[in-house]
Structures are given as C-alpha cells and as structure tokens.
N, C-alpha and C positions, 0 to 999 in steps of 0.2 A: 504494500500500500504506500502511495506517495506521501511524503512529508508535507504538511500544510505550508502555505505561503509564508515565508519569513520566519519559519520555526527553526529552533536549534536542532542540529544534527545530534542524535543521541550518542553517536560514537565519537565524532570529531569535535563536538562542542565548538562549532565555528561561528556561532551567532554573536557572541560577545554581548555587551550591554546595550547595543544600539537599536533604536526604534526603526522599524521598517526594514527594507532590504532592496535587492536588485529590481530595477524597473519601476521603482517608486521614488517619491520626492521627499520622504523623511530623511533625517540625517544618516540613518543606516544604509540608505540607497546611494549616498554620495561618497561613501568611503570604500576605496579599493586600494589594497597594498601595492606598492611598486618596488621592483628590484632592478637595480642597474648594476651590470657586471662588465668590468673592463680592467683586468689586472694591470697595475702600474699607473693607472690614471684615476679610476674611481676608488676612493678609500674604503676600507672595511669599517663602515660606520653606519649609524642609523640617525634619522631625523624625523621630526613630526611636522616638517614644513608641508604646507598644502599646495599641491599643483592640480591643475585641471586639464582636460583634454587639449584645449587650444594652446596650452603651454608647450606641447610637443612640437608644434609647427615652429614656434619661436626658437625653441632649443635646436631643432634640426637646422634651421637657417643660420643660427649662431655658429654651430659646429662646422657648417659648410662655408662660412665666411661670406654669406650673401644677405642682402636686405630682405626682411620678411614682409609679406603683404600686410596691408593694414588690418589689424585685428587686435583682440584684447589679450593675446598671449604674452607671457613673460618667460624669457629664457631661464632655464634652471641649470645652465652650465656651471655657475658657481657651486651649486650643490654637488654636481658630478665631480668637480675638482676638489671638493672638500673645503671650499671657502664659504662656509655656512653664514658667516657674519656679513658677507658681501651680497647675499641673495636678496633680491627685491621681492616683496610680497604683494599680494592683491589687497586692495582696500576692502573689497568685498567680492563675492562670487555669486552669480545668478544662474539658476536652472529653471527650465520650464518643461512640463510634460513628463511622460514616462508611460509605458504600456499599461501599468496598473492604475496610474493616476494621470490620465492624459491632459487634464486641464489644470494641473497643479502648478504652483510657482513656489520657488524656494530661494532664500538668500542666506549665505553665511557671511557674517561680518564680525570678524574677531571672535569673541566668545559667544556671540549671539547667533542663533539659528531660528529663522522665521519662515513659516510656510503656510499656504492655504491650499486645500485640495481642489477647490473650485473657485472661480472668479468672484462669485457672489458671497462666499463664506468669509468670516473674519480671519485675520492673521492669528496663528498660534505662534508663541514665542518661547524659546528655552535658552537658558544660560548654560552652555556646555561645560563651563568650568565647575559648576556646582550640581549639574543635572545631566550627566552624559547620556542617560537612558531616555531623556525627554519625557519624563513622567509628569512634570508640573508646568502647565502652561501659565506663564507669568505676563502675558500680554496686557492684562488689565492694570498691572502695576508699572508698566513701562511705555507710556503713550508716545513719548518722543522717539523711542527706538522703533516702535511699530510704524509711526509716521515715516521715518527714514526708510524703513524696509519697503513700505508701500511705494514711496517715490522711486526707489531703485527698481522695483518690479515694473512700474509704469515706464520708466526711462529705458530699461534694458530689453524689454520684450520686443521682438520683431515678429510681426505676423507671418505665418507660413501659408503658402498657397495650398499645401497638401495636408499638413497635420493640424490638429485641433489648436485653436487659439483661445485664450481666456475669454469667457463670456459667449462663445458661439453656441447656437442651439443644436439640438439633435438633427434637425432638418438641414442645417448648414453643413454639418459633419457628413451626413449621408450623401449630400450633393457632391462633396469632395471625393468621397469614396467612389461614387458612381462615375465621376469624371475620370478617376484613375483607371477604373475598370474599362471604360470606353476607349481609353488611350492605350490599353494593353500595358499599362505601367507596372513596374515591379512593386509599386505601392500596394497592389492587390495582395501581394504575398506578405505584407507586414501590416495587416489590418488591425493588429493590436493597438496601434497608435491612431487608428482612424475611426474606431467605433467606441461606444460607451462600454465600460467593463461589464455591465449587467446584461449586455446583449450577446447572444450566441451567434 
C-alpha cells in the first residue's frame, strides 16, 4: 500500500520536521538537499545557505566566464570555492504553484515563511527560527510582515499562458487545458498543474 502524501517513511525516516512536501508550497516542499563534488576545488564542508533553481543559471554562466541573461539568479560560486563569507544572499525568494497546490504562493524572507494556498485565502505566516514545523500561524501578530509578503507576491508573480494563475476560475483553467490539448502540446501530459486537485 502506498504511503500517504507527505508522510514519513517508516524505514528511512526522511520527512524531518517540515510541513508539506514535494509538489506543494509549504516550507517542506521548498527544501531539497544539494551536493556539489569536485575534489581540489569544492571543500569538504556543509552550509545552510539557501539557493534556488534560477541560481544554477547564474552559477553556470559565472563558471563559464560569460554574462548571464537577465534574471533573479545569484551565482553561488563563492560557496563552491569555500568562500562562504563572500556569498551574496537573496533578500527574499518567491514561489508560485505546484501540482498539489496549483494556485499557491509562497515567500521566504529571512526567518519568515509566508504562504497562501489560494489567491482569495489569507496569508499564513511562520517564524522558522522558532517554529521549523510551521505549526503556529502567527500572521495575526505580524501585520507588517504579512503586508510585505503580500507586496512581494503581487510584484513577483508573472502570469502564465499555460499554468494556473492566482485568482483564475475553474473555467479559465479548463480553457487553458483544452487549448493545450488542441495544440497537441506536451502540456496535456502534465495536467497536474492544469486542473484542480479535486478533479480526476
């Protein structure tokens, strides 16, 4: 029998304290360990520095000695060289969507993690320094932080032609899905991002 979504594996105990998991927008869905291996260059060390997918493009361009296209990525070459104190950090990181939470939005800003599962829902907020499992929503006590996170969500979201956007109706999503089918797009194969989770 399959293990339930985001449940701890009884043998490997791989879940840890984090809320949510893969294909979701809770903090547990944002965390993926990374290993870099290059003897003589990459030190035998660990760091809790946070990188995101678009940082890989910046890093690859940096290593190749070429200018990166305009994007939000930050090269993590200093980390790879062991110069942890020289590594630039993101002021905040924004995520939108996910197969299990297609209209969700999330922001990591220092110790703060804020998210909402749907556009019309209020922001939930957690302090990851004191509540790593995201058990206590403290949005009601931190109005200024919530306001800042809402502003980031509004500023950073870019509407997608194919995937769900915050606030779109079921009819709008179905129209996108049908458009992809009509075009014989590969989008048809990844319908998890194109339909509501409660639909089969």
